N, C-alpha and C positions, 0 to 999 in steps of 0.2 A: 583209442582210433577206429577209423570206422572200417570195417573186416573189406580185405580186396581180395576178388574171384579175379579169376581168369575170364576174359571174356570168349565167348563161341567163336570158331573162323564166321560163322555170318552175321551175328553181329556186327565182328569186324569189317567185314565187306557196304554191311550196311551204314556201318558208320563211316568208311573212306568216302562213300556217293554221298552223304548226310552234308559231310568237312566241301566235298566239292560246290556246293551250293550254298554256303557262310560265306562271310564278306570278308575281306580281308581283316578288317580294323578286330571284328570279332574275334580271327584267329589269332592274332597278336595277344588280345587279351587273354584268351585261354588259353596261350602258351607260358604266359607271365604269370598267371595263375599257376599251372602246375609246374611251374621253376621255383615259386615262392613253395610250393610244399616241398621239392626235395634241396631248399637250401636248409628249411627246416629239420629234414631229418637225416643230413650230413651233420647238424649241430648234436642230434642224439647219441647222448651213450648208453643208457641204459632207459631201461621200462619206458613211459608216455614220454613223447616230442618235446622237449621245452621249446614254447610261444614266448615268444617276447610282445609288448604294447605295438610295438613298431611292425611284427608279422600280422597280430589281429587288424590293426589299420589296414594295413595293405590288400589282404585277404577280403575283408569286407570293401573297399573301394572296387576292390577286381570282380568281387561276386557279383554288384550292382553295374559291371559294363558286358554277365555273360546271361542266354534267357535260362541255358541249361549247365548253370555252375552245382547244380547239387550233384553230377553225373559226373563231376569233374574235380569232387571235391574227395580226396582219400584221407587224409590225416585224421580229422575229425569229423562228428556228426554235423549235418545242415542245422541241425535246433543250438548248436554251438557257435557258428557265424551269427545266425540271429539273434541271440542272447548279446554276440559283443554290440551287434548292430544296437539295439537295443540301451545300452551301456553307454555306447556314445554319442546317441540321441540324449539321454538324458543330462550328460558333462554338455553339450551343444546347449543347449534350454538354459540349462543353468548359469553356463558364462554368458550367455546373451541375454538371460534379464537380470542379473545381478546390477544392484546398482552402482551406477557410475559416477567416480571420485566428479564431488561438484565443486566447482570453485570457492576460494572464501568468499562468505556473505559482508564482510566489513572491507574496510580500504587498505591496501600498503599501510597508508600512515598511522592506521590505526593496532595492526599487529605493529609496528614498532613501536609502535608508544604503551604497547601493554608488555612488551618484553623489557622498555627501558624503565619501565616503575616495578616489573619485581625484579632486576638486576638491582637498581639504586635502592628499593626497600625492603628489604632482604624479609623485616617482620610483617610485612604485609602479606594478606593471605587474599585470596581470589575474589570475596565479595566486596573486602576495601580497593580493590583495583577495581573493579564494575563501578564502583558508588565516587573514586574519582574521576573516572573516564565519562560519567554522566554529568558530573561536576561541570565538566569542557564539552557538551553535548552530544558524545559519542554515545548511542545505544548497542550496547552490547552485552550478549548472555552469560550469565554464571558459568557456564559450562565451554564457550569460547576463551572464556578468558583463562581456565584451568587448563585448557589446552596449549594455548601459547605460553603459558605459565611456565609450564611441565618445559617446553624445549629453551627457553630464557636460561631456565635455572640445572639443566643438565649438564650435570659434569662440575658442577660449584661445591664444594664442598659444605656439609651440613652446617652448619651450625649447632512435684503438681502443686502447682502455685493455688490454691482454694479459687472457685468463683467468686466467693463474693468478697476476696481481696482484689482479684484480677476488675473488677467489677468496680468497685472502689477508686482506681488507682485511673480505668479508664476513664469514668466521671469528673475527675477531681485532679486530674493529671496539669492542667493549668495555673493549678492553685496551692500546685505541692513542689515542698522542697525536701531533700535528703542530706542528712550529715552523717559524717563519718570522719574516723584515722586512718592514718598509714605510716607505719611503724620500722623507720628504716635505720641505717647506720651511718656515722661516716669514715674518715680511712681510719683510726685507733677505734674501731669498734664502739663508739660512745651510740647512745640510742636518741635521735630525733625523730619528731613525731610532725608530719604532716596533716592539717585539717582541712577537708573539703566541704561544702555546700552544694550541693549540684540543682537545679528546677530539671525536675522531671519529664515537663512538658517540652520543654527544647534540647532537653540533653547540657545546657549553659552551665557551666562553673560559674556560681555568683561569688563567691568569696572561699579565699583559703589562708592558711596561717600555718608555720614555721615556727615550733620552740623545744624547746630540749626538758622544761616542765610545765606538762598540760594540767591546768586546776579546772575547776568549777569555774574559780572566777575571771580564769582568762577564755574559757569555753562561751560563756557569757559574754564579751566584751567582742566575741569573733561575731557574733550574733547581732549584737549593734551595730558593729559595722558592715554588715552584708547588707543590714537595710536603713541606712539612716534619713529616707526619704521616705520608707514603705515605700514596700513592693506589693501590694494585694494579696498577701499569702494568708492562707487559713491553715492548713497544716507542715508538720515538719515532722519527717520520721528519723529516728538516731534508734539505738540500740538500748540496753543498760547499762553502759558502762558505768561506771560514777563518776566522770569529771561531766556528766551533762545532771548535774545536782538542783540544789533548792535556786540560787542563784541562776544557773541557766533558764528553769522551769519559771524563775520568774519575771524576766525577761522576758523570755516567750507570751507569756499571759499577758503583759503588759502592753505589747504588739498585737494582743486578739489572735495568736497563732494556739493553736491545738498542739503538742507533742502529743504523738503517737511511738510509744516502745513497742521494737517489736521483742515477738516473743523471742524466749531464749533456746539458743541453737537454731533460731530460723533463721537463716542469711537469706534464703528465697523471699522473705519480708520486703526487707533491700536491695532488692535485685539490682534496680539500675545503678545507685550507687556504689551496692560492691563489682558492679559490670567495671565503673570506672574505675574506680582504684584498680581492679586488674589490669587496664588499659594503661594506667599509671605506673604501675611495675614491669609491665613489658616492654613499652614503651618508651620508658625514659628512667627509671631506679634501674631497671637490670643492666643497664649499659654505661652508668656513668658512677665517678669515686668520687664519694662526697666529702669536701674539703674542710667547710666549714657551715653554721646554719645561714650564713650571708649566701656562701656558694648554692647551696639549695635552694634559697627562697629566689633567686634570679633564674636559674636552669625551671624549677614549676612555673615563672611569674612566664618565661619564654612556651614553656608548653601548653600554658593554660591558654594563652594567646593564640599560640595555633587552635589547640582544642576547639574557640569556640570560634574561631573568625575562620580558620580552611579547612578543618578535619571533613568529610561525611561521616554520616552515624548510620549505620545498619536500623538502628531505633526507631528511628525515623525517615524512615523509607531513603536513605541516600542523601540524605537534605544537611545544611549545615546550620548551627546553633542562630549565628548571628551571621548571613550570606549578605557578601561587601556585592558582587555582581551576579545578575541571573545568567546560564548558558545563553550563547549565541545563538538568533538561530539558525544559522548556518555555521559551519565548522570552518572557522581562518585556517588558512594553509601553517601549519607547525611550524613557520620560520618564525611566527607570531607568537610560540607559545614561550611563555618564562619558568624557569623553573627554580624556584628560589629554596635553599637549602636550611632545615630546621635544627635546632638544637646540631651544631657542626654538621652537617649532611646523615643525620641518623633518619631525620625525614625531611621530605621535601613537598613541598606545595604548588602546585601547578595553576595558571593564572593565565590569561591572554593579556597579550599586550594591548594598550589602547590604542 
């Protein structure tokens, strides 16, 4: 606290004479300045006076109205008031220069559609929804999709590849197929196998088969059925399973196909097919009870049709393996949007009505 001393009589007379020459607004401001200090002193219990943020703001504002405010200040030092002013100045410019909330750059229809997709397709992540929107003509960033996905699902219950191999795949991706098995179980815990052949270039499922007893002969027959008229295929990637035996190799050789067996314990060597199998498990097998071989074949057929003709794929920049219609140049109104349930509503295909 600033030390106060009793003024001498001659200073009092000089002060009264000076007050007679001051304007009324200035005298009122000085009176309010002194009154505020008295209010602070009345709250003092012991030691230093308790000065609130409101007191600091009032004292700074009133000091700005007085030319001789330093002589009228008694409870703190003038440097303290100047420090309060600098703090207020920094706070003022911080609020003035901070970025204002910008309105969303996408239309309300696109926001509503993101939320609808997030709720109706609980298995989809933000890249998947972004690609689905791109298919419909909406260009939305992944982070924007994540923002509105979180809003939509808030409160809902939770339910180094070598350079040589990568270069090989990049140069021959349009003439490479990959195949593998998915092992699953029916309602009575009996084993069923699903065999898939995938085109690496387009991510298209070329062929699939379902059986309880896979063998070399059965797999060789699946390869024959996959290319009845020839596909211009050069390479076929598979693992070292005994099911890919001599008969399988013979059929491939007779068709001019080089069979490439992946190294042992190297799933990345057949990464695209492995990723597809992961999609089959996450998007189909983990959500159905298999009643029979026939039932599984029917469900896999429906999923393959959806995977080839409607589902966007991140590996090919959100494109569709067998696109039916290109996205419209101008986005139509949402009233023309068709929502086609797939696998009983487990997934949905979004298309514009003709």
